[in-house]
C-alpha positions in Angstrom: -96.3 14.0 80.5 -94.4 17.1 81.8 -92.8 17.8 85.1 -92.3 20.8 87.1 -88.8 19.8 87.8 -86.4 22.5 87.4 -84.2 22.3 84.4 -80.5 22.9 85.0 -78.7 25.9 82.9 -77.3 23.4 81.1 -80.2 21.2 80.1 -82.8 21.4 77.7 -86.6 20.9 78.7 -88.6 17.9 77.3 -91.4 18.9 75.1 -90.5 21.8 72.9 -92.3 21.6 69.5 -90.9 24.5 67.8 -88.1 23.8 66.2 -86.8 27.3 66.1 -87.3 27.6 69.9 -85.5 24.2 70.3 -82.6 25.2 68.4 -82.5 28.6 70.8 -83.1 26.4 73.7 -80.2 24.1 72.7 -77.7 26.8 71.9 -77.8 28.2 74.9 -78.0 25.2 76.9 -74.7 24.6 75.1 -73.0 27.8 75.6 -73.9 27.7 79.2 -72.0 24.2 79.4 -68.9 25.9 78.0 -68.7 28.6 79.7 -69.2 26.7 83.1 -66.3 24.0 81.4 -64.0 27.2 80.8 -64.7 29.3 83.8 -61.7 28.1 85.7 -61.9 30.8 88.6 -65.4 29.8 88.9 -64.6 26.3 89.1 -61.7 27.2 91.7 -64.1 29.0 93.5 -66.6 26.5 93.8 -64.0 24.0 94.6 -62.6 26.1 97.4 -66.1 26.8 99.0 -67.0 23.1 98.9 -63.5 22.2 100.4 -64.0 25.0 103.4 -67.4 23.5 104.0 -66.1 19.9 104.1 -63.5 21.4 106.8 -66.1 22.9 108.8 -68.0 20.3 108.9 -64.8 17.9 109.8 -64.1 20.4 112.7 -67.7 20.7 114.1 -67.9 16.7 114.1 -64.0 16.4 115.4 -63.0 20.1 117.3 -59.4 18.2 118.6 -59.0 16.1 115.6 -59.6 19.8 113.4 -57.1 21.5 115.8 -54.4 18.9 115.7 -54.9 19.1 111.5 -54.6 22.7 111.4 -51.4 22.5 113.9 -49.9 19.9 111.7 -50.5 21.9 108.5 -48.7 25.0 110.0 -46.0 23.0 111.1 -45.8 21.5 107.4 -45.7 24.7 105.8 -43.3 26.2 108.5 -40.6 23.6 107.8 -41.1 23.7 104.2 -40.3 27.4 104.5 -37.5 27.0 106.6 -36.0 24.4 104.2 -36.2 26.5 101.4 -34.7 29.6 103.0 -31.9 27.5 104.7 -31.0 26.2 100.9 -31.3 29.7 99.7 -28.9 31.1 102.1 -26.2 28.4 101.6 
């Protein structure tokens, strides 16, 4: 009973009978999992893309709250920079 569902890069398809092919497939999947786990820039990029998509969806659904959020964030960053500069110049 095999299905035609796609197998992720880090998965091993069911039904491989040849032990050599199975071992190679498992090794390939394990290396892909290690690469996914250890590749920090790629993980940061994916997280950033997901956050941007969520923010865009939020702004499309609530434009006024989106603008207010941007203004609040800018004020927070501006206040933090002003405070740091003030501490530095004293």
